[in-house]
C-alpha positions in Angstrom: -22.1 -4.9 -0.7 -24.0 -4.5 2.3 -26.2 -7.7 1.9 -24.5 -9.8 -1.1 -26.7 -12.6 -2.7 -24.2 -15.3 -2.1 -23.9 -18.1 0.4 -21.3 -18.0 3.3 -17.9 -18.9 1.8 -19.0 -19.2 -1.7 -16.4 -17.4 -3.2 -12.5 -17.5 -3.2 -11.8 -14.0 -3.8 -13.5 -10.7 -4.1 -12.3 -7.5 -6.1 -13.7 -4.0 -4.8 -12.2 -1.5 -7.2 -13.2 1.8 -6.7 -16.6 0.5 -5.0 -16.5 1.1 -1.3 -16.2 4.9 -2.1 -19.8 4.8 -2.8 -20.7 3.5 0.8 -22.4 5.9 3.1 -20.8 7.2 6.1 -20.5 4.3 8.6 -21.3 1.4 6.1 -17.4 0.5 5.5 -17.4 -2.0 8.5 -20.5 -3.6 7.6 -19.3 -4.1 4.0 -16.1 -5.6 5.0 -18.0 -8.1 7.2 -20.3 -9.0 4.5 -17.3 -9.3 2.0 -15.6 -11.4 4.7 -18.7 -13.7 5.2 -18.9 -14.8 1.5 -15.1 -15.5 1.3 -13.5 -18.9 2.0 -11.1 -19.3 4.7 -7.8 -17.6 3.1 -9.8 -16.2 0.5 -8.5 -12.6 -0.9 -10.5 -9.5 -0.9 -8.7 -6.4 -2.9 -9.9 -3.0 -2.1 -9.2 0.0 -4.1 -10.2 3.9 -3.2 -9.2 7.4 -3.6 -7.2 8.5 -0.5 -8.4 11.6 1.4 -11.2 13.1 3.3 -13.4 14.7 1.2 -16.4 13.8 -0.8 -17.2 14.9 -4.1 -20.5 14.9 -5.5 -21.7 14.4 -9.4 -25.0 15.6 -10.9 -23.8 14.9 -14.2 -21.6 12.3 -15.4 -20.7 11.3 -19.2 -23.8 13.5 -20.3 -26.4 11.8 -17.7 -27.9 13.0 -14.6 -26.7 11.2 -11.9 -26.6 11.8 -7.8 -23.6 10.3 -7.0 -21.0 10.8 -4.2 -17.4 9.6 -4.1 -16.0 9.5 -0.4 -12.5 9.5 -0.3 -11.0 7.2 2.3 -7.9 7.4 4.6 -5.4 4.1 4.3 -5.5 3.6 8.2 -9.7 3.7 8.0 -9.6 1.0 5.5 -7.1 -1.1 7.0 -8.6 -1.1 10.7 -12.2 -1.9 9.0 -10.6 -4.9 7.0 -8.7 -6.0 9.8 -11.9 -5.9 12.2 -13.9 -7.9 9.7 -11.5 -10.6 10.2 -8.7 -10.2 7.8 -5.3 -9.9 7.7 -3.8 -7.2 5.4 -1.1 -8.7 3.3 -0.3 -5.7 0.9 -0.9 -1.8 1.3 0.1 0.4 -2.0 -0.4 3.9 -2.5 0.0 5.4 -5.9 -0.6 9.0 -7.6 -2.9 9.2 -10.6 -1.6 8.1 -13.9 -1.9 10.4 -17.1 -5.6 10.7 -18.1 -7.0 9.9 -14.7 -8.5 12.3 -12.2 -5.6 13.7 -10.3 -6.0 11.9 -7.0 -3.7 9.7 -4.6 -5.1 5.9 -4.8 -4.8 3.3 -2.2 -5.1 -0.6 -2.4 -5.4 -3.0 0.3 -5.5 -6.6 -0.2 -6.9 -8.9 2.5 -6.6 -12.4 3.3 -9.7 -13.8 5.4 -8.0 -15.3 8.7 -10.6 -17.9 9.4 
């Protein structure tokens, strides 16, 4: 998400479902800017994430060795990064986990590219 292999304004929409949670500290603004770059004017971007301030690290997942961090994010932090990248936030939604999901609060932001 930090260097997308796409031309400027190539896409009409981007869906980033639980992918921004894997960015390193300080990379969220850069990723939002890159998503903005590849969207057409008025294009939509949907971001979803776990809400909070913790980092969960996994060394094993589904029987495989991994080295994976899940960074929880605060809604205002994501909204600020999205807006600073040139999006207008059109929708904010928070929810609790569904049965069978990891018990976390979830956040969703829908942004529309302004220019």
